[in-house]
SERO-4910 file (N, C-alpha, C, O; in steps of 0.05 Angstrom, whole numbers):
BEGIN
 pado doro    nc1    nc2    nc3   cac1   cac2   cac3    cc1    cc2    cc3    oc1    oc2    oc3
  Met    A   1827   1821   2371   1840   1840   2353   1819   1856   2339   1799   1845   2330
  Glu    A   1823   1882   2336   1804   1899   2324   1804   1896   2293   1825   1895   2281
  Ser    A   1780   1895   2282   1777   1893   2253   1785   1919   2239   1782   1941   2250
  Lys    A   1797   1916   2215   1804   1940   2200   1780   1956   2193   1782   1981   2190
  Ala    A   1757   1943   2190   1732   1957   2182   1720   1973   2205   1704   1991   2201
  Lys    A   1727   1966   2230   1716   1979   2253   1724   2009   2253   1747   2015   2247
  Lys    A   1705   2026   2260   1711   2054   2260   1730   2062   2282   1730   2051   2304
  Met    A   1747   2081   2275   1767   2091   2294   1753   2114   2309   1740   2131   2297
  Lys    A   1756   2115   2336   1745   2136   2351   1758   2162   2342   1782   2165   2342
  Met    A   1741   2182   2334   1752   2206   2323   1752   2228   2344   1731   2238   2353
  Thr    A   1776   2236   2352   1779   2258   2370   1788   2282   2354   1797   2279   2331
  Pro    A   1787   2306   2365   1797   2330   2350   1826   2327   2342   1835   2335   2321
  Gln    A   1842   2315   2360   1870   2311   2355   1875   2291   2332   1891   2296   2314
  Arg    A   1860   2269   2332   1862   2250   2310   1853   2262   2284   1866   2258   2263
  Ala    A   1832   2277   2285   1822   2291   2261   1844   2310   2250   1847   2312   2226
  Ala    A   1857   2324   2268   1878   2343   2259   1902   2328   2247   1914   2337   2227
  Ile    A   1909   2304   2257   1930   2288   2246   1922   2279   2218   1938   2280   2200
  Ile    A   1898   2269   2215   1888   2259   2190   1887   2282   2169   1895   2279   2146
  Lys    A   1878   2305   2178   1876   2328   2160   1905   2336   2151   1909   2343   2128
  Tyr    A   1924   2336   2170   1951   2343   2163   1962   2323   2141   1977   2332   2123
  Leu    A   1955   2298   2143   1965   2278   2125   1951   2279   2097   1964   2272   2077
  Glu    A   1926   2288   2096   1911   2288   2071   1926   2304   2050   1930   2328   2053
  Gly    A   1933   2291   2028   1946   2304   2006   1975   2312   2011   1988   2324   1994
  Asn    A   1985   2305   2035   2013   2312   2042   2032   2294   2026   2031   2270   2028
  Thr    A   2050   2307   2011   2070   2291   1995   2098   2294   2007   2117   2286   1994
  Ser    A   2100   2306   2030   2127   2310   2042   2138   2286   2057   2161   2286   2065
  His    A   2121   2265   2060   2130   2241   2074   2140   2248   2102   2162   2242   2109
  Pro    A   2122   2260   2118   2131   2270   2144   2136   2248   2164   2127   2225   2162
  Ser    A   2153   2255   2184   2158   2236   2206   2137   2242   2228   2122   2261   2226
  Ala    A   2135   2224   2247   2117   2229   2270   2124   2255   2284   2106   2270   2293
  Glu    A   2150   2261   2285   2158   2286   2298   2148   2311   2282   2140   2330   2294
  Asp    A   2150   2309   2255   2140   2331   2238   2110   2336   2243   2101   2358   2246
  Ile    A   2095   2314   2244   2066   2315   2248   2060   2327   2275   2043   2344   2278
  Phe    A   2074   2317   2296   2070   2326   2323   2075   2357   2325   2059   2371   2336
  Glu    A   2097   2366   2313   2104   2395   2315   2082   2412   2301   2076   2433   2311
  Ser    A   2072   2402   2279   2051   2417   2265   2024   2417   2280   2012   2438   2283
  Val    A   2016   2394   2288   1989   2391   2301   1989   2405   2329   1968   2415   2337
  Arg    A   2011   2405   2343   2010   2417   2369   2008   2447   2369   2004   2460   2390
  Lys    A   2012   2460   2346   2007   2488   2343   1978   2495   2348   1972   2515   2360
  Lys    A   1960   2477   2339   1931   2481   2344   1922   2467   2370   1904   2476   2383
  Tyr    A   1935   2445   2376   1928   2429   2400   1953   2426   2418   1966   2405   2417
  Pro    A   1960   2447   2433   1984   2446   2449   1986   2424   2470   2008   2417   2479
  Met    A   1963   2412   2477   1964   2391   2497   1967   2363   2485   1968   2343   2499
  Ile    A   1968   2362   2458   1971   2335   2445   1998   2323   2453   2018   2337   2456
  Ser    A   1998   2297   2457   2023   2284   2464   2035   2270   2439   2021   2264   2420
  Phe    A   2061   2266   2440   2074   2251   2418   2063   2223   2416   2060   2212   2395
  Thr    A   2056   2212   2439   2044   2185   2440   2018   2184   2424   2013   2164   2410
  Thr    A   2002   2204   2426   1977   2205   2411   1982   2205   2381   1969   2191   2366
  Val    A   2002   2221   2373   2009   2222   2344   2019   2194   2336   2010   2184   2315
  Tyr    A   2037   2183   2351   2049   2157   2344   2028   2135   2343   2027   2119   2324
  Asn    A   2010   2134   2363   1989   2114   2364   1969   2117   2341   1960   2098   2330
  Thr    A   1963   2142   2334   1945   2147   2312   1957   2137   2286   1944   2125   2269
  Leu    A   1983   2143   2282   1997   2134   2258   1997   2103   2257   1994   2092   2236
  Gln    A   2001   2091   2280   2002   2061   2281   1974   2050   2273   1972   2031   2258
  Thr    A   1953   2063   2283   1926   2054   2277   1920   2058   2247   1909   2040   2234
  Leu    A   1928   2081   2236   1924   2086   2207   1940   2066   2191   1931   2056   2170
  Lys    A   1964   2059   2200   1981   2039   2186   1967   2012   2187   1965   1998   2166
  Asp    A   1957   2004   2210   1944   1979   2213   1919   1976   2196   1911   1954   2188
  Arg    A   1906   1999   2190   1882   2000   2173   1888   2006   2144   1870   2012   2128
  Asp    A   1914   2005   2137   1923   2010   2110   1916   2037   2099   1909   2041   2076
  Arg    A   1916   2057   2117   1910   2085   2109   1936   2101   2106   1935   2123   2094
  Val    A   1958   2092   2116   1984   2104   2111   2005   2082   2108   2002   2060   2118
  Trp    A   2026   2088   2094   2049   2070   2093   2070   2081   2112   2074   2105   2114
  Glu    A   2082   2063   2126   2105   2070   2143   2130   2064   2127   2135   2042   2119
  Leu    A   2146   2085   2123   2170   2083   2106   2195   2081   2124   2199   2098   2141
  Asn    A   2210   2061   2120   2235   2057   2135   2259   2063   2117   2277   2047   2114
  Ile    A   2258   2086   2104   2279   2093   2084   2297   2115   2095   2315   2124   2080
  Asp    A   2292   2123   2119   2309   2144   2132   2320   2131   2157   2304   2123   2174
  Asp    A   2346   2129   2159   2358   2115   2182   2352   2129   2208   2352   2116   2229
  Glu    A   2346   2155   2207   2342   2170   2232   2314   2169   2243   2309   2172   2267
  Arg    A   2294   2165   2225   2266   2165   2234   2248   2153   2213   2254   2153   2190
  Lys    A   2226   2142   2223   2206   2131   2204   2191   2154   2192   2187   2175   2204
  Arg    A   2183   2150   2167   2168   2171   2153   2141   2158   2145   2139   2134   2143
  Tyr    A   2122   2175   2139   2095   2165   2133   2085   2176   2107   2089   2199   2101
  Asp    A   2071   2159   2092   2061   2166   2066   2031   2161   2066   2023   2137   2067
  Pro    A   2014   2182   2064   1985   2177   2063   1975   2167   2037   1952   2159   2035
  Asn    A   1992   2166   2016   1983   2156   1990   1990   2126   1989   2013   2119   1986
  Val    A   1970   2110   1992   1974   2081   1993   1969   2067   1966   1968   2042   1965
  Lys    A   1966   2083   1945   1964   2071   1918   1993   2063   1910   2012   2075   1919
  Leu    A   1994   2043   1893   2021   2033   1884   2037   2056   1872   2030   2069   1853
  His    A   2060   2061   1885   2080   2080   1874   2106   2074   1888   2108   2058   1906
  His    A   2127   2087   1878   2154   2082   1887   2166   2108   1896   2153   2129   1895
  His    A   2191   2108   1906   2203   2132   1918   2231   2137   1907   2246   2118   1902
  Leu    A   2237   2162   1905   2264   2172   1898   2273   2188   1922   2260   2207   1931
  Ile    A   2296   2180   1934   2305   2191   1959   2332   2205   1956   2350   2193   1945
  Cys    A   2334   2230   1966   2359   2244   1965   2376   2233   1989   2368   2232   2012
  Thr    A   2400   2224   1982   2418   2213   2003   2430   2234   2021   2441   2227   2042
  Arg    A   2428   2259   2014   2438   2280   2031   2417   2293   2049   2419   2292   2073
  Cys    A   2396   2304   2037   2376   2319   2053   2352   2301   2060   2335   2310   2076
  Lys    A   2350   2277   2050   2329   2258   2056   2302   2265   2044   2282   2254   2052
  Asn    A   2302   2284   2025   2277   2290   2011   2267   2266   1996   2283   2251   1985
  Ile    A   2241   2261   1996   2229   2238   1983   2209   2247   1962   2192   2264   1968
  Val    A   2211   2236   1938   2193   2243   1916   2179   2218   1908   2191   2196   1906
  Asp    A   2153   2220   1902   2137   2198   1893   2142   2193   1863   2145   2212   1848
  Ile    A   2142   2168   1855   2144   2161   1827   2120   2143   1821   2117   2121   1831
  Phe    A   2103   2154   1803   2078   2140   1797   2081   2126   1770   2068   2132   1750
  Met    A   2098   2106   1770   2103   2090   1747   2107   2061   1757   2120   2057   1777
  Asp    A   2096   2042   1743   2099   2015   1751   2123   2003   1737   2127   2006   1713
  Phe    A   2140   1989   1752   2163   1976   1741   2158   1946   1741   2153   1934   1763
  Gln    A   2158   1933   1718   2153   1904   1717   2178   1890   1726   2197   1886   1711
  Leu    A   2178   1882   1751   2200   1867   1763   2191   1840   1772   2174   1838   1790
  Asp    A   2201   1820   1761   2194   1793   1769   2218   1780   1783   2240   1781   1774
  Val    A   2212   1768   1805   2233   1754   1820   2234   1725   1809   2214   1711   1810
  Pro    A   2257   1717   1799   2259   1690   1789   2252   1670   1811   2257   1674   1835
  Glu    A   2239   1648   1803   2229   1628   1821   2250   1618   1841   2245   1615   1864
  Glu    A   2275   1614   1831   2296   1604   1848   2305   1625   1869   2315   1617   1890
  Glu    A   2300   1650   1864   2307   1671   1883   2284   1676   1903   2288   1686   1925
  Ala    A   2259   1670   1895   2236   1676   1911   2234   1657   1936   2220   1663   1955
  Gln    A   2249   1635   1935   2251   1617   1958   2224   1608   1969   2220   1605   1993
  Gly    A   2204   1605   1951   2178   1595   1959   2159   1617   1968   2136   1611   1974
  Tyr    A   2168   1642   1969   2151   1664   1976   2129   1668   1956   2133   1665   1932
  Met    A   2105   1675   1965   2083   1683   1948   2083   1713   1949   2072   1725   1967
  Ile    A   2095   1726   1929   2099   1755   1930   2073   1769   1925   2058   1763   1906
  Ser    A   2067   1788   1943   2041   1802   1942   2044   1832   1935   2024   1845   1931
  Gly    A   2068   1842   1933   2072   1870   1927   2101   1876   1923   2119   1860   1926
  Arg    A   2106   1902   1916   2133   1911   1913   2135   1941   1917   2115   1955   1914
  His    A   2158   1950   1924   2163   1978   1928   2192   1983   1920   2210   1972   1932
  Val    A   2196   2000   1900   2223   2005   1890   2232   2032   1901   2217   2052   1901
  Glu    A   2256   2033   1910   2269   2058   1920   2293   2064   1903   2310   2047   1898
  Phe    A   2294   2089   1895   2317   2099   1880   2331   2120   1898   2318   2136   1911
  Tyr    A   2357   2120   1898   2373   2138   1914   2391   2155   1897   2401   2146   1877
  Gly    A   2395   2180   1905   2413   2198   1891   2412   2225   1904   2401   2228   1926
  Leu    A   2423   2245   1891   2423   2272   1901   2401   2287   1887   2398   2286   1862
  Cys    A   2384   2302   1903   2364   2319   1891   2377   2342   1877   2401   2346   1881
  Pro    A   2363   2357   1860   2375   2379   1845   2389   2399   1864   2411   2409   1857
  Lys    A   2376   2406   1886   2388   2425   1904   2415   2415   1916   2434   2429   1917
  Cys    A   2415   2390   1926   2439   2379   1937   2460   2374   1916   2484   2376   1922
  Gly    A   2452   2367   1892   2470   2363   1870   2486   2388   1863   2509   2387   1855
  Lys    A   2472   2411   1865   2485   2436   1860   2506   2443   1881   2526   2457   1875
  Thr    A   2501   2435   1906   2519   2442   1928   2539   2419   1934   2553   2420   1954
  Lys    A   2539   2399   1917   2556   2375   1921   2585   2382   1926   2598   2370   1944
  Asn    A   2596   2400   1911   2624   2406   1914   2630   2429   1932   2653   2437   1936
  Arg    A   2609   2440   1944   2613   2462   1963   2614   2451   1991   2603   2429   1996
  Gly    A   2628   2464   2010   2631   2456   2038   2607   2448   2050   2607   2440   2073
***
């Protein structure tokens, strides 16, 4: 098994994927990344994008978010934060506030908890305005 510290072979396609993710707060899917990167690299495959994301995830360089039933989303900000998700348009907003949540010992069932991620759901301002419209 490859060490997390081992360098990843850097191809122009991988560099483009990493550049796309840097500072990106839109929580893109692999499909979003593929569509954007293939504008500059038309021969890139979806497999390359997916495998690069998997490698970055394995090296703790992105979070894989399973908060959208239709597709996985990726977050390049791996510092502790939480998410606010619109239930209609699936927009995701970062929340940089720590919530002190302790799991009672009887509920932890012997788990040694190493982290937490809180998700809040609701309608974003745009969807909230159109809530009563067709």
